[in-house]
N, C-alpha and C positions, 0 to 999 in steps of 0.2 A: 495823639493817636497816629500810628504809622501803619502803612500797608506793606506786607512782606515782599511784594513784588513792585519795585519802583517803576518798571515799564508799564505795568497795568495801572498804577497810580497816575502816571502822566497821561495815559490814554483816557482814563475816567475823568480826570480834571480838565483836559483840554479838547477832547473830541466833541465838537459842537453840533454836528449834523449827522443824520443817517446816510446822507448822500456822499458823493465823492468830493464835494466842495468843502472840505473841512479846513477852512482858511486858518483859523487859530492853530490847530494841530499841526498843519504843514509848516507854518511859520516857526513854531516852536522846534520842530524837528530839523529845520534848516538853519537854526540859530538866528532868525530874523525877527523874533518876537521880543519887544522891549517890555520885559516884566521882571519883577523881583522873584527869583527862583529859589529863595531861601528855604522854603518848605520842601522843595524837591531835593535840595542838597541835604537837608536834615533827614529826609526819608532814606536817602542813599546811605548816610552815615548810620542810621538806625539799622538798616539791613546789614551793613558791614559789621557793626558791633554784635548783632545777634548771631551772625555767622561765625564770629570769633568766640562765641560763648558768653558774651556779656549780657547781663540783665539791663533793661533800659530804665533809667531814673532821670527825672526832670525836676527842676526846683524853681520856684518863684518866691519872691519876698518883696514887700512894699518898699518903695523909695522913701526917703525921709519925709517928703511932703504928703505921702499917702495917696497921691492922686494917680500913680502909675506903679508898675512893678518891674523889678529886675527879673531877668530869667536866665537860668543856666540850662542850656540845651540838653546836656547829658552829664551824669556823674558816674565815674567808674570807681568801684570800690576795690581796695587792695590793702592788706595788712592793717586793717582797722582805720585806714585813712581814705580820703576821697581825692579823685583827680577830676576837677571840673573841665568840661569840654564845651567850647563855643564854636558854632559852625557859621561860616560866612560864605555867601554865594559870589562875592566879589573880592577884589584885592584889598578892600577896605578893612583895616585891622583895629579899629577902635574896639575896646572891650570894657565898657563902663560896668556892665553887670558882673563880669568876671572880677574886676578890681574890687567892687563892693563885696562880693561873695568871699573873696580871699581875705579881705580885711576883717570881715565879720567872723570867719571861721579859720583864721590863720593857723591855729595849732592842729587842725585836722586835715590840712592840705598836703598831699603827697607831690603831685605834679599839676601843672597848668597847661592846657592845650588849646590852641586855636587852629581849627581846620578850615582851609580856604583854598581857592584854585591857583595859588601862586607857589613859589619855591620855598624850600625849607629856610627858616631863619629863627634867630633867638631875639625876643623882645623883652628885655629884663629877665624876669623869672618865667616868662611864658615861652613855650616852644610852639612856633607856628609851623604847621605841617600841611603839605598838599593833601587834599581830600582823599586821594587814593591810598594814603598811608593809614587811614582810620582803622582798618582791620588788623593792623600790626600793634596797636596800643594794648598794653597789658593793664 
């Protein structure tokens, strides 16, 4: 579930007091809060995708041991095929879920995208793009 306004989402998630001493919120805004912001990045990408006219699709499926799940953050549909999109909030580029998804549905894959806060690069068949380019994906 995503909120259409990422700024409002961050405020709702981190605004911790009604007074002016909102320590967590101020640390977040000044980039001094040590927290995994993956869900904020995913919300930004969801907002960019919707603005570009995409519908939002998410997919999960069980790992072989059945104790956890692989997850694909977004699926873009085009020409009867899908392009899975993984969103990372750090420069870390492992993509276990993406690899498992692409192996399982190889004949239905058009493109593979990893969105992250680093520079453009190619990793095998995966195109790694800076987050700000999400709205340009077709």
